[in-house]
Chimera marker file (.cmm) of the C-alpha trace (Angstrom):
<marker_set name="trace">
<marker id="1" x="170.720" y="109.045" z="-18.354" r="1" g="1" b="0" radius="0.5"/>
<marker id="2" x="173.216" y="110.489" z="-19.675" r="1" g="1" b="0" radius="0.5"/>
<marker id="3" x="174.202" y="114.934" z="-18.910" r="1" g="1" b="0" radius="0.5"/>
<marker id="4" x="172.768" y="116.622" z="-21.877" r="1" g="1" b="0" radius="0.5"/>
<marker id="5" x="174.315" y="120.535" z="-21.822" r="1" g="1" b="0" radius="0.5"/>
<marker id="6" x="171.944" y="121.502" z="-24.148" r="1" g="1" b="0" radius="0.5"/>
<marker id="7" x="168.848" y="121.710" z="-20.840" r="1" g="1" b="0" radius="0.5"/>
<marker id="8" x="168.249" y="125.654" z="-19.967" r="1" g="1" b="0" radius="0.5"/>
<marker id="9" x="168.256" y="125.415" z="-16.078" r="1" g="1" b="0" radius="0.5"/>
<marker id="10" x="168.949" y="129.150" z="-16.049" r="1" g="1" b="0" radius="0.5"/>
<marker id="11" x="165.162" y="130.656" z="-15.391" r="1" g="1" b="0" radius="0.5"/>
<marker id="12" x="165.883" y="128.559" z="-11.566" r="1" g="1" b="0" radius="0.5"/>
<marker id="13" x="168.824" y="131.674" z="-10.794" r="1" g="1" b="0" radius="0.5"/>
<marker id="14" x="165.297" y="133.709" z="-10.320" r="1" g="1" b="0" radius="0.5"/>
<marker id="15" x="163.356" y="131.783" z="-8.149" r="1" g="1" b="0" radius="0.5"/>
<marker id="16" x="163.260" y="133.965" z="-4.737" r="1" g="1" b="0" radius="0.5"/>
<marker id="17" x="161.483" y="132.106" z="-2.077" r="1" g="1" b="0" radius="0.5"/>
<marker id="18" x="159.937" y="128.027" z="-1.811" r="1" g="1" b="0" radius="0.5"/>
<marker id="19" x="156.921" y="127.535" z="-0.292" r="1" g="1" b="0" radius="0.5"/>
<marker id="20" x="157.635" y="123.785" z="0.294" r="1" g="1" b="0" radius="0.5"/>
<marker id="21" x="160.862" y="121.559" z="-0.360" r="1" g="1" b="0" radius="0.5"/>
<marker id="22" x="163.911" y="121.773" z="-2.648" r="1" g="1" b="0" radius="0.5"/>
<marker id="23" x="163.883" y="118.274" z="-4.489" r="1" g="1" b="0" radius="0.5"/>
<marker id="24" x="167.217" y="117.470" z="-6.692" r="1" g="1" b="0" radius="0.5"/>
<marker id="25" x="166.946" y="114.168" z="-7.672" r="1" g="1" b="0" radius="0.5"/>
<marker id="26" x="169.344" y="112.322" z="-9.926" r="1" g="1" b="0" radius="0.5"/>
<marker id="27" x="169.660" y="115.739" z="-11.869" r="1" g="1" b="0" radius="0.5"/>
<marker id="28" x="173.239" y="114.830" z="-14.591" r="1" g="1" b="0" radius="0.5"/>
<marker id="29" x="173.882" y="117.984" z="-15.713" r="1" g="1" b="0" radius="0.5"/>
<marker id="30" x="177.794" y="120.145" z="-13.871" r="1" g="1" b="0" radius="0.5"/>
<marker id="31" x="175.912" y="123.001" z="-11.673" r="1" g="1" b="0" radius="0.5"/>
<marker id="32" x="172.349" y="124.039" z="-10.367" r="1" g="1" b="0" radius="0.5"/>
<marker id="33" x="173.165" y="127.303" z="-9.673" r="1" g="1" b="0" radius="0.5"/>
<marker id="34" x="170.382" y="128.452" z="-6.991" r="1" g="1" b="0" radius="0.5"/>
<marker id="35" x="172.174" y="131.951" z="-6.459" r="1" g="1" b="0" radius="0.5"/>
<marker id="36" x="168.369" y="133.675" z="-6.377" r="1" g="1" b="0" radius="0.5"/>
<marker id="37" x="166.940" y="131.567" z="-3.674" r="1" g="1" b="0" radius="0.5"/>
<marker id="38" x="166.709" y="133.103" z="-0.761" r="1" g="1" b="0" radius="0.5"/>
<marker id="39" x="163.819" y="130.866" z="1.378" r="1" g="1" b="0" radius="0.5"/>
<marker id="40" x="162.860" y="127.786" z="2.093" r="1" g="1" b="0" radius="0.5"/>
<marker id="41" x="160.466" y="128.463" z="3.645" r="1" g="1" b="0" radius="0.5"/>
<marker id="42" x="159.154" y="123.961" z="3.878" r="1" g="1" b="0" radius="0.5"/>
<marker id="43" x="155.635" y="124.184" z="4.308" r="1" g="1" b="0" radius="0.5"/>
<marker id="44" x="155.442" y="120.508" z="3.028" r="1" g="1" b="0" radius="0.5"/>
<marker id="45" x="158.577" y="118.678" z="3.714" r="1" g="1" b="0" radius="0.5"/>
<marker id="46" x="159.907" y="115.391" z="3.107" r="1" g="1" b="0" radius="0.5"/>
<marker id="47" x="159.855" y="113.581" z="6.050" r="1" g="1" b="0" radius="0.5"/>
<marker id="48" x="162.857" y="110.563" z="6.018" r="1" g="1" b="0" radius="0.5"/>
<marker id="49" x="164.567" y="108.773" z="8.877" r="1" g="1" b="0" radius="0.5"/>
<marker id="50" x="168.208" y="110.740" z="9.753" r="1" g="1" b="0" radius="0.5"/>
<marker id="51" x="170.455" y="108.449" z="12.154" r="1" g="1" b="0" radius="0.5"/>
<marker id="52" x="167.706" y="106.147" z="12.779" r="1" g="1" b="0" radius="0.5"/>
<marker id="53" x="164.887" y="109.588" z="14.334" r="1" g="1" b="0" radius="0.5"/>
<marker id="54" x="162.195" y="110.852" z="11.998" r="1" g="1" b="0" radius="0.5"/>
<marker id="55" x="163.353" y="114.105" z="10.412" r="1" g="1" b="0" radius="0.5"/>
<marker id="56" x="161.365" y="116.675" z="8.369" r="1" g="1" b="0" radius="0.5"/>
<marker id="57" x="163.745" y="118.285" z="5.094" r="1" g="1" b="0" radius="0.5"/>
<marker id="58" x="163.142" y="120.982" z="2.980" r="1" g="1" b="0" radius="0.5"/>
<marker id="59" x="166.332" y="120.807" z="1.522" r="1" g="1" b="0" radius="0.5"/>
<marker id="60" x="167.290" y="117.249" z="-0.257" r="1" g="1" b="0" radius="0.5"/>
<marker id="61" x="170.522" y="116.665" z="-2.837" r="1" g="1" b="0" radius="0.5"/>
<marker id="62" x="171.284" y="113.071" z="-4.267" r="1" g="1" b="0" radius="0.5"/>
<marker id="63" x="171.320" y="110.441" z="-6.383" r="1" g="1" b="0" radius="0.5"/>
<marker id="64" x="172.384" y="113.288" z="-8.927" r="1" g="1" b="0" radius="0.5"/>
<marker id="65" x="175.650" y="111.232" z="-10.316" r="1" g="1" b="0" radius="0.5"/>
<marker id="66" x="175.899" y="108.526" z="-12.944" r="1" g="1" b="0" radius="0.5"/>
<marker id="67" x="177.383" y="104.826" z="-11.250" r="1" g="1" b="0" radius="0.5"/>
<marker id="68" x="178.895" y="104.260" z="-14.827" r="1" g="1" b="0" radius="0.5"/>
<marker id="69" x="180.767" y="107.483" z="-15.097" r="1" g="1" b="0" radius="0.5"/>
<marker id="70" x="182.503" y="109.582" z="-11.690" r="1" g="1" b="0" radius="0.5"/>
<marker id="71" x="182.868" y="112.955" z="-15.076" r="1" g="1" b="0" radius="0.5"/>
<marker id="72" x="179.365" y="113.086" z="-15.619" r="1" g="1" b="0" radius="0.5"/>
<marker id="73" x="176.841" y="114.914" z="-12.463" r="1" g="1" b="0" radius="0.5"/>
<marker id="74" x="175.914" y="117.429" z="-10.318" r="1" g="1" b="0" radius="0.5"/>
<marker id="75" x="179.547" y="119.244" z="-8.590" r="1" g="1" b="0" radius="0.5"/>
<marker id="76" x="177.740" y="121.443" z="-7.948" r="1" g="1" b="0" radius="0.5"/>
<marker id="77" x="175.336" y="123.286" z="-5.929" r="1" g="1" b="0" radius="0.5"/>
<marker id="78" x="175.280" y="127.077" z="-5.620" r="1" g="1" b="0" radius="0.5"/>
<marker id="79" x="173.068" y="128.424" z="-3.130" r="1" g="1" b="0" radius="0.5"/>
<marker id="80" x="175.092" y="131.601" z="-2.675" r="1" g="1" b="0" radius="0.5"/>
<marker id="81" x="171.076" y="133.708" z="-1.003" r="1" g="1" b="0" radius="0.5"/>
<marker id="82" x="170.377" y="131.038" z="1.249" r="1" g="1" b="0" radius="0.5"/>
<marker id="83" x="170.400" y="131.929" z="4.814" r="1" g="1" b="0" radius="0.5"/>
<marker id="84" x="169.827" y="130.224" z="7.681" r="1" g="1" b="0" radius="0.5"/>
<marker id="85" x="168.667" y="130.625" z="11.187" r="1" g="1" b="0" radius="0.5"/>
<link id1="1" id2="2" r="1" g="1" b="0" radius="0.2"/>
<link id1="2" id2="3" r="1" g="1" b="0" radius="0.2"/>
<link id1="3" id2="4" r="1" g="1" b="0" radius="0.2"/>
<link id1="4" id2="5" r="1" g="1" b="0" radius="0.2"/>
<link id1="5" id2="6" r="1" g="1" b="0" radius="0.2"/>
<link id1="6" id2="7" r="1" g="1" b="0" radius="0.2"/>
<link id1="7" id2="8" r="1" g="1" b="0" radius="0.2"/>
<link id1="8" id2="9" r="1" g="1" b="0" radius="0.2"/>
<link id1="9" id2="10" r="1" g="1" b="0" radius="0.2"/>
<link id1="10" id2="11" r="1" g="1" b="0" radius="0.2"/>
<link id1="11" id2="12" r="1" g="1" b="0" radius="0.2"/>
<link id1="12" id2="13" r="1" g="1" b="0" radius="0.2"/>
<link id1="13" id2="14" r="1" g="1" b="0" radius="0.2"/>
<link id1="14" id2="15" r="1" g="1" b="0" radius="0.2"/>
<link id1="15" id2="16" r="1" g="1" b="0" radius="0.2"/>
<link id1="16" id2="17" r="1" g="1" b="0" radius="0.2"/>
<link id1="17" id2="18" r="1" g="1" b="0" radius="0.2"/>
<link id1="18" id2="19" r="1" g="1" b="0" radius="0.2"/>
<link id1="19" id2="20" r="1" g="1" b="0" radius="0.2"/>
<link id1="20" id2="21" r="1" g="1" b="0" radius="0.2"/>
<link id1="21" id2="22" r="1" g="1" b="0" radius="0.2"/>
<link id1="22" id2="23" r="1" g="1" b="0" radius="0.2"/>
<link id1="23" id2="24" r="1" g="1" b="0" radius="0.2"/>
<link id1="24" id2="25" r="1" g="1" b="0" radius="0.2"/>
<link id1="25" id2="26" r="1" g="1" b="0" radius="0.2"/>
<link id1="26" id2="27" r="1" g="1" b="0" radius="0.2"/>
<link id1="27" id2="28" r="1" g="1" b="0" radius="0.2"/>
<link id1="28" id2="29" r="1" g="1" b="0" radius="0.2"/>
<link id1="29" id2="30" r="1" g="1" b="0" radius="0.2"/>
<link id1="30" id2="31" r="1" g="1" b="0" radius="0.2"/>
<link id1="31" id2="32" r="1" g="1" b="0" radius="0.2"/>
<link id1="32" id2="33" r="1" g="1" b="0" radius="0.2"/>
<link id1="33" id2="34" r="1" g="1" b="0" radius="0.2"/>
<link id1="34" id2="35" r="1" g="1" b="0" radius="0.2"/>
<link id1="35" id2="36" r="1" g="1" b="0" radius="0.2"/>
<link id1="36" id2="37" r="1" g="1" b="0" radius="0.2"/>
<link id1="37" id2="38" r="1" g="1" b="0" radius="0.2"/>
<link id1="38" id2="39" r="1" g="1" b="0" radius="0.2"/>
<link id1="39" id2="40" r="1" g="1" b="0" radius="0.2"/>
<link id1="40" id2="41" r="1" g="1" b="0" radius="0.2"/>
<link id1="41" id2="42" r="1" g="1" b="0" radius="0.2"/>
<link id1="42" id2="43" r="1" g="1" b="0" radius="0.2"/>
<link id1="43" id2="44" r="1" g="1" b="0" radius="0.2"/>
<link id1="44" id2="45" r="1" g="1" b="0" radius="0.2"/>
<link id1="45" id2="46" r="1" g="1" b="0" radius="0.2"/>
<link id1="46" id2="47" r="1" g="1" b="0" radius="0.2"/>
<link id1="47" id2="48" r="1" g="1" b="0" radius="0.2"/>
<link id1="48" id2="49" r="1" g="1" b="0" radius="0.2"/>
<link id1="49" id2="50" r="1" g="1" b="0" radius="0.2"/>
<link id1="50" id2="51" r="1" g="1" b="0" radius="0.2"/>
<link id1="51" id2="52" r="1" g="1" b="0" radius="0.2"/>
<link id1="52" id2="53" r="1" g="1" b="0" radius="0.2"/>
<link id1="53" id2="54" r="1" g="1" b="0" radius="0.2"/>
<link id1="54" id2="55" r="1" g="1" b="0" radius="0.2"/>
<link id1="55" id2="56" r="1" g="1" b="0" radius="0.2"/>
<link id1="56" id2="57" r="1" g="1" b="0" radius="0.2"/>
<link id1="57" id2="58" r="1" g="1" b="0" radius="0.2"/>
<link id1="58" id2="59" r="1" g="1" b="0" radius="0.2"/>
<link id1="59" id2="60" r="1" g="1" b="0" radius="0.2"/>
<link id1="60" id2="61" r="1" g="1" b="0" radius="0.2"/>
<link id1="61" id2="62" r="1" g="1" b="0" radius="0.2"/>
<link id1="62" id2="63" r="1" g="1" b="0" radius="0.2"/>
<link id1="63" id2="64" r="1" g="1" b="0" radius="0.2"/>
<link id1="64" id2="65" r="1" g="1" b="0" radius="0.2"/>
<link id1="65" id2="66" r="1" g="1" b="0" radius="0.2"/>
<link id1="66" id2="67" r="1" g="1" b="0" radius="0.2"/>
<link id1="67" id2="68" r="1" g="1" b="0" radius="0.2"/>
<link id1="68" id2="69" r="1" g="1" b="0" radius="0.2"/>
<link id1="69" id2="70" r="1" g="1" b="0" radius="0.2"/>
<link id1="70" id2="71" r="1" g="1" b="0" radius="0.2"/>
<link id1="71" id2="72" r="1" g="1" b="0" radius="0.2"/>
<link id1="72" id2="73" r="1" g="1" b="0" radius="0.2"/>
<link id1="73" id2="74" r="1" g="1" b="0" radius="0.2"/>
<link id1="74" id2="75" r="1" g="1" b="0" radius="0.2"/>
<link id1="75" id2="76" r="1" g="1" b="0" radius="0.2"/>
<link id1="76" id2="77" r="1" g="1" b="0" radius="0.2"/>
<link id1="77" id2="78" r="1" g="1" b="0" radius="0.2"/>
<link id1="78" id2="79" r="1" g="1" b="0" radius="0.2"/>
<link id1="79" id2="80" r="1" g="1" b="0" radius="0.2"/>
<link id1="80" id2="81" r="1" g="1" b="0" radius="0.2"/>
<link id1="81" id2="82" r="1" g="1" b="0" radius="0.2"/>
<link id1="82" id2="83" r="1" g="1" b="0" radius="0.2"/>
<link id1="83" id2="84" r="1" g="1" b="0" radius="0.2"/>
<link id1="84" id2="85" r="1" g="1" b="0" radius="0.2"/>
</marker_set>
């Protein structure tokens, strides 16, 4: 899959709150702007083993680079308003 600069993901900047989880997977774009995102509540999560331990994941970012080219893929994830506990 090749990057397509004509995709418009600007609507993502308007998201303020997510009740479940955020999954960013196989996105072959340079940048994803989630600057307005403040809270990921995690009422639904992604079950996953991390270091052999079961975890519930609310934000998962993986496999966002084209294996055929280092120049195609996610280079920046902007989460400037996200706060943690």
